[in-house]
Structures are given as C-alpha cells and as structure tokens.
N, C-alpha and C positions, 0 to 999 in steps of 0.2 A: 438785466432780464433775465429770465431763465431759457434757454434753449427749449424749442416746443416736442423736439425729439429724443429725450434724454435715454440712457440705458443705465443698467445695472453691473459693475465690477466687482470683482473680492473688495476694492477699496470704499463701494460706496456705492450709490447709485449718482452718477454725475450728467453733464450735459453734452458729451460727447455725441457726436451722430457722424456717420458717413455714407457715402453711395459710392460702388463700383458698381457698373454695366458690364457686363459681358456680353458677347455675340447672343443670340437668342438659338434656343435648341429647338431643335426639327423634331418635333414629337406632334401626338393627337390630343394630348391631353399637357396641363401646364401643373406643373408641381412646386408648391410651396412650400419649404423646410423652414419651420422657423424653431429656430436654437434658441430655448429659455431655460428657467430655473424657477420651479413652483412658489418659493419665496420672494422672486424678483418682481414687486410693484410693478413695474412697468411691464414687464412681461404680461401681467395682467389685462392693462389697458390696453398695450400692443396687439392683445386679440381682441377686445372691442375694435379697435381702428382697423382692423384687416378686415373684420366681419363688416363695417362699415363700407369699406373699400368694395368689396365683392358685391354689397348691396349696392352703390353706387354703380355698378357695372352690369347689375340686373342678375345677381347671381348666377354667372355664366356657368352652363356644363362642363364637365372636362378638366375641372379644377379639382387638385386635389392634395388639401393640407396634410404636412407630418408635422408631429413634434417630434423635436429633437432633443438630447438632454445635454444639460450643462450645469454643473455644480460652482456656486460661486463660492461655496465654503468646502472644498471637498478634504477639507482637514478636520472637519466638525466630529467631534466623539460621537459616536453611536445613539447618544439617550440625547443631543442637542447640548446647549447653554441656556441659561437662563436670559432672557432678552434685555432686558434692563442692565445688567453688566455686561453682556456681549456689543451691546450697541455704545454703553457709556465708553467703554476701552476702544471703542471703534471710532467714535467723534470726539473724543475728549470729555464730553461731557454730556448728560441725559438732555439735557434743554437744546443742546444743537441736534439730537436723533429726534424729539418731538418737532422741532422745527423743519427737518425735513422730512418728517410725517406729514407736517402740516401741509408743505408743498403739494406732496403724492395725492395727500386725500383730496385736495383741490381739484386737480386734474381728471382723479378718479371721477369725483362727483359729477363733471360734464362730461365721461363718459357711461353715467347711471351706476357706478361701484361705489357701495359705501363702505370703505375702508374701515376696520375698526381695530386701529393698530393699539388700541385702550386693552381689548381684550386678547393680545397675544402676548403669552407669557413664556415662551420659549422661541428659542431661533435653534430649528432642528437639522439632524444631518437629513438630506434630501434624495438618497440613491433608492432607499425603497420605493419613495412616490415615482422617480424615474422608473425604474423596473416594472412599476403599475403602468404607466403609460405605454413605456415597449411594448407591454401583454398587450394594452387595450387596442393598439394598434393593429396586432395580430386578430384581435376580434371584431373590429372597426368599430369600435364605439371610443375610438381615442380621444376626440373631440371634446364629448359628453364628460369623458374622465377628468381631462383636463381643468375643464369648468368648474366639476365639482372638488376638484383639489383647488383650485385658485379660492375656489368661495368661500370653501371650508375653513382656510388658512386666515384670508383679508380679513373676512365677511364674520366669521363666527370665531377665527381665533382658537382653531382645534392645533391639538398639537400631534403632526407627523409621525413621530418616533412611538405615537401609541397606535398599535398593529391593529386594535378594535377600531379605531377612528379610522384608519386607512382602508379595513374591511369595508366598512360603512359609505364612504364616500365614493369606491368603487363599483359598490352594489348600484348607490344612487346613478352611477353614470352608465349605467347597464352590463357590467360584468357579472358572472356567477360566481356566488359565495364559496365554491369550492375552489375556483381556479385562483384566486385572490387570496385565499388561505393556503393553497398549495405555494403558491410563488415564494409568501414572506416565510414558508416555513423553510423555502429549500435555498439555493444561492443562483436561482432559475433568471435567466438572462441579465444577472451583473457582469457577464463578460462583457455581453452584446453593448450594455449600456457605457462599460466604459470605455470599450473600443470606439462607439458611435463620439464621446463627448471629446476622447482622445485625437479624432480625426478631425472634428473643428478645430480644437485648440492647435493643431498642428497648422491650421491655416491662418493663425495669427490673429484669431479670435479672443479678445478679453473681454469684452461686453455683451450682455442682452436684454433685449431681444436681438437678436440677427436675423435677417429673411432672406433666404435663397431662392431664387426664381429658376425653376430648370438646371439647378446645380449650380447656379452663379451666384455670387454674393452680389446681393443687390442695396441692403440698409440694414445698419444697425441701430437701434434705436425705437423708441416707439412713434413711430414717422406718422402724419396727418396723413386721414384717409384718402383726400384725392392725389397727393403723391403718389401714395403707393395703389393707388387705384390705376393712374396714369402710367405708371411702372408694368405692373399688370395687363393692362390692356396692350400695351405695345409687344407681348408675349402670346397674346392669344390665337388659339389657330384662326384663320381669316377663314370663314366659311365660302364655299365652293360656287361661284356664280351661275346662275341658271338662265340668263338673260339669254345667250346664243343656245339653247337645248333644243332639239326640235325634235316633236313629234311621230313618230311613223306610223 
C-alpha cells in the first residue's frame, strides 16, 4: 500500500515521510516555509493539501507561506533532457515511469489536479523557475506564480527552458513582464536561490515537499490536510482573552 504522504527525491518519488517537531517560535505570525521543486508532482499536491489545511483552520490571519528552492536535478543541462529518455534511464523502463505517473495522477485527481504527463516532452533545468519564484516573493505574488508554474508544467506540458514560457507564466501570476525579462537576461537572484537551497540541504533534506513551521522542520511529504492543520494549529498565536477586561 502506498504511503499517503510521499515525497520526491533525486532518485524518484517515493513513500518516505517524516515529522520532526521542535518548540514553537514566539512570534505574532506563523511562517510556513515550503521547500519544493516546480517539477515535483507531490509538491503540487502538497500545495493543494496545505491550502485545504488552512481552510480547515478558517484561513487564519497572520500566516505567511514562503516557497523555498530545491532542485531535484541540479546537474540537469540548461536545455533539459527529453523526458521519455530521461525517465526510462532513471526508472529502468518507460513502463515503470508510466506506472509511477499513473499513481501520482490518481492522487492528484483527488485534489482537483489534472496531471497531463503525456503532454510533458522535456524534463527541464529548474534554476530559472526558482529565480522567478524568488523574485515573485519580493513582489508579493509568490504563491500565484508558483501556482502558474505548477499548472503550466503539469497540466499544460510547457517547457520551462523556453524563456517565453516562463515570462508568460510569471505575467499570469501577476509579475510585470519587464521585471521577468530583466531577471532572465541576467544572473539576478541566482546566488540567493543557490544559497537558500544549500541551507536546506545542509539541514539534511533530500526530498520535497518539506514543510517548516516557524523555522522548524515539521513534515517531509505531501501531508494529509488534517495532520498538517493540527501541526499549524498548535503554533498559531493564541488570541488575548478579553473576558476579564473592564471598561472605565
């Protein structure tokens, strides 16, 4: 039976999941760092499950979600690799790759995601996509850009190594085209993305998605919404009681 909280690693998407809960940070807001890669299907599913978890809590105010970079294939050529050839070499056969895709597609359908793996022709290098997410965070539209990137790759089969594609998706997510064009024409954000990625890998991370709550590692894997909601609830600021207040 497949673990309901699987994660993706450099060797493929597996069933590993762990939880490490540290002490709650004293803060007026709750920060949720989601370490992910835009070509990780369980990260897309994890995004939907996080959204459901927050809805279970009534979409509490003061919760900030930040998307952090992790490249499943950091040595991928800049132009990417033909997906069928890459996946066949990775999993031993195209049939095994298709079987894994079918498992993910079934899980995605339960979250309202229509994976279209048959439309994806290339496995891309994702560094530029992560640079876009980094810049989107500075522009206040990070979640929207992450959404358009996930949808573009997994549901439309778009090639992330085509800069015109990245520009279009970033603009759909609310970024000015001029900002995106400037970013992609330079090395802006590259050092920042690689530094963030190195930080999380230094913590022992090997799979995504991984969720950090107030800086503490909480879950690795596409966690079920109730489990994630319970962990978030424990760290939400407690409203000040007004029962003992007096009006003068």
